[in-house]
Backbone bond lengths (Angstrom), bond angles and torsions (degrees), N, CA, C in turn:
res aa  C-N    CA-C-N  psi(-1)  N-CA   C-N-CA  omega(-1)  CA-C   N-CA-C  phi
1 M - - - 1.508 - - 1.527 103.46 -
2 A 1.360 109.85 138.79 1.532 117.63 176.01 1.536 109.85 -73.33
3 I 1.267 113.72 149.83 1.464 117.87 177.26 1.509 109.68 -86.64
4 L 1.370 121.57 112.85 1.417 123.43 174.61 1.517 110.07 -80.43
5 T 1.334 115.86 141.09 1.375 123.42 179.34 1.542 112.12 -128.34
6 A 1.300 115.99 161.28 1.443 122.52 177.08 1.573 106.28 -134.61
7 T 1.326 115.67 153.05 1.501 118.41 175.51 1.504 107.91 -95.50
8 I 1.280 116.81 117.64 1.505 121.63 170.97 1.544 110.21 -116.67
9 G 1.252 112.01 116.56 1.457 116.10 -173.98 1.529 107.36 70.28
10 D 1.263 124.38 -120.10 1.440 127.43 176.10 1.556 111.91 -112.22
11 R 1.333 120.04 14.83 1.421 124.78 -175.05 1.497 109.57 -113.56
12 Q 1.339 115.84 143.59 1.524 125.06 170.10 1.568 99.89 -85.44
13 V 1.322 116.62 128.76 1.416 118.84 177.68 1.546 109.73 -130.72
14 P 1.341 123.41 132.92 1.455 121.85 178.51 1.474 106.78 -58.99
15 L 1.410 119.56 144.54 1.402 119.30 -179.50 1.594 111.04 -73.30
16 T 1.336 116.55 -15.47 1.477 120.15 172.46 1.540 111.84 -68.30
17 D 1.361 116.77 -10.49 1.527 122.92 175.88 1.498 112.48 -105.23
18 C 1.390 118.57 13.19 1.424 122.85 -172.54 1.510 111.83 -123.33
19 D 1.378 113.52 158.07 1.420 124.53 -179.88 1.580 106.23 -131.33
20 W 1.314 117.00 145.68 1.424 121.70 167.11 1.537 109.51 -98.09
21 V 1.309 114.42 135.51 1.462 117.58 178.22 1.509 108.06 -123.24
22 L 1.425 112.68 135.95 1.384 122.47 179.36 1.548 106.24 -96.39
23 W 1.292 117.56 118.59 1.466 122.65 -178.71 1.491 108.24 -110.72
24 A 1.443 109.10 132.11 1.505 119.91 174.72 1.540 113.02 -70.59
25 P 1.252 119.56 161.01 1.470 122.06 177.35 1.531 111.76 -58.05
26 C 1.289 119.54 -25.00 1.507 119.50 -175.87 1.575 106.43 -85.78
27 G 1.242 117.51 -3.42 1.559 118.05 177.47 1.453 113.25 99.48
28 C 1.352 118.91 1.06 1.518 118.25 -178.73 1.519 104.89 -92.81
29 P 1.382 118.49 151.60 1.389 123.67 175.61 1.529 106.77 -77.22
30 R 1.274 116.35 143.62 1.472 122.64 175.27 1.480 119.51 -115.73
31 G 1.345 113.56 -16.76 1.452 120.54 178.94 1.426 113.12 -163.91
32 V 1.362 118.35 163.69 1.445 121.38 171.81 1.522 109.33 -149.50
33 C 1.304 115.14 145.19 1.422 120.80 173.67 1.506 112.49 -146.52
34 L 1.323 116.39 155.51 1.523 119.83 177.83 1.527 112.41 -69.45
35 A 1.204 115.22 141.11 1.528 123.59 177.51 1.457 111.13 -71.32
36 Q 1.411 121.34 -30.58 1.390 121.15 178.06 1.465 107.14 -152.66
37 V 1.336 117.62 133.68 1.476 126.41 173.40 1.454 106.30 -134.91
38 G 1.346 117.95 108.22 1.494 122.49 -179.97 1.548 108.79 59.97
39 D 1.220 115.51 -124.55 1.556 123.69 -178.29 1.488 107.80 -83.78
40 T 1.271 127.02 -16.07 1.366 127.09 178.73 1.509 116.62 -80.28
41 V 1.295 120.70 114.53 1.406 125.95 -173.82 1.434 113.42 -126.94
42 L 1.409 115.16 126.20 1.340 126.22 174.64 1.478 111.05 -103.71
43 A 1.348 119.73 80.88 1.383 126.92 -168.46 1.513 115.78 -81.98
44 T 1.408 113.00 -20.81 1.524 116.07 -174.29 1.603 106.86 -126.86
45 E 1.309 108.63 160.26 1.464 113.65 176.11 1.564 111.36 -59.22
46 D 1.312 117.72 -38.89 1.406 118.33 177.41 1.413 117.81 -58.41
47 R 1.492 118.91 -45.72 1.383 120.97 175.65 1.512 113.15 -65.16
48 A 1.338 119.42 -33.60 1.421 124.74 177.64 1.537 106.72 -66.42
49 H 1.251 118.58 -49.08 1.497 122.70 -177.89 1.560 112.50 -56.38
50 A 1.390 111.69 -39.86 1.471 118.78 178.97 1.503 110.03 -66.85
51 E 1.299 122.73 -20.26 1.473 124.76 176.06 1.520 108.04 -73.29
52 F 1.356 117.97 -37.04 1.490 125.38 -176.89 1.557 106.23 -79.28
53 T 1.319 117.20 -47.95 1.448 119.53 -171.78 1.563 106.55 -131.42
54 S 1.326 116.21 111.56 1.498 121.96 -173.32 1.530 115.58 -66.23
55 R 1.340 113.53 -41.25 1.469 117.04 -175.51 1.508 117.19 -79.21
56 R 1.197 119.63 126.06 1.463 123.76 177.20 1.567 115.74 -47.18
57 R 1.370 112.35 -44.19 1.515 116.20 -174.77 1.500 106.37 -73.24
58 D 1.280 119.67 -30.94 1.521 123.07 179.48 1.532 108.10 -67.97
59 R 1.357 115.27 -40.80 1.511 115.97 178.39 1.426 111.48 -69.17
60 A 1.370 121.31 -36.22 1.478 121.72 175.84 1.501 112.28 -65.85
61 R 1.352 120.47 -34.09 1.329 124.23 176.91 1.599 112.52 -66.60
62 E 1.325 115.46 -41.04 1.393 123.94 177.49 1.466 111.84 -62.86
63 I 1.316 117.98 -43.12 1.490 123.87 -179.90 1.561 104.47 -63.45
64 R 1.284 120.61 -44.48 1.554 122.43 -178.22 1.486 106.91 -61.58
65 E 1.342 116.84 -38.42 1.441 121.46 -175.94 1.545 113.29 -74.78
66 G 1.330 118.09 -12.32 1.424 123.36 178.48 1.525 115.15 102.47
67 Y 1.353 118.95 9.52 1.426 115.17 166.28 1.522 115.17 -64.29
68 R 1.344 116.58 153.04 1.396 117.56 178.34 1.543 109.92 -145.26
69 I 1.371 115.03 164.30 1.503 117.88 179.09 1.505 104.13 -120.23
70 E 1.339 115.17 141.50 1.445 123.11 178.25 1.468 111.84 -132.19
71 L 1.297 115.65 133.45 1.529 120.41 173.74 1.559 108.63 -90.62
72 V 1.286 116.80 123.55 1.467 124.52 177.20 1.503 113.32 -131.22
73 T 1.219 115.28 157.65 1.480 120.49 176.24 1.559 111.46 -70.88
74 H 1.277 121.28 157.15 1.412 127.65 174.02 1.567 108.46 -54.95
75 H 1.401 110.94 -47.55 1.430 113.51 -179.66 1.520 114.17 -55.76
76 H 1.285 116.44 -50.75 1.532 123.66 178.88 1.582 110.18 -59.36
77 Y 1.269 116.71 -38.42 1.483 120.08 178.26 1.501 108.89 -61.23
78 R 1.339 115.03 -52.47 1.474 120.62 -174.34 1.545 109.91 -67.07
79 A 1.390 121.06 -39.11 1.290 124.62 -176.45 1.573 117.00 -75.34
80 V 1.333 114.39 -31.47 1.444 119.10 -172.04 1.528 111.87 -122.79
81 I 1.249 121.94 -47.16 1.383 125.56 -166.12 1.491 115.17 -88.34
82 A 1.385 118.32 -36.79 1.389 125.56 -174.70 1.627 112.08 -53.81
83 S 1.303 113.85 -38.21 1.450 121.56 -178.80 1.447 108.34 -69.93
84 L 1.270 119.43 -33.68 1.481 125.58 -178.65 1.617 108.11 -68.92
85 M 1.340 110.12 -39.83 1.451 114.90 -178.32 1.536 111.03 -63.76
86 A 1.244 116.43 -30.00 1.466 124.58 -174.52 1.512 113.17 -80.78
87 T 1.296 116.74 -7.05 1.493 121.01 -177.27 1.589 109.65 -112.86
88 R 1.242 112.60 153.35 1.450 120.36 174.37 1.564 114.14 -67.18
89 C 1.250 116.39 143.60 1.553 115.82 179.81 1.499 107.68 -71.41
90 P 1.357 119.17 124.13 1.436 123.78 179.38 1.462 116.67 -80.11
91 H 1.330 118.26 3.79 1.453 123.24 -168.66 1.592 107.57 -103.23
92 R 1.312 121.55 3.41 1.435 122.17 -178.58 1.495 106.91 -98.83
């Protein structure tokens, strides 16, 4: 199997070392999923968003509301985002 990579910042990173993060309009993370597990590859924002929100119309609504998807390294997720996922959103 070929190693799939993505450019994050100025680095080429294997997708096996990446996570997709779903961010709410307020700036809080709402979900995380692996970019690649075995043969399952989420290589685009659309594919990743479908993992979080299965219905197309719900994804379109989320985008209109300001939700966004970001590809990050596992290291960045663990260092910065994981602690945010473990806390309650202060914006509600």
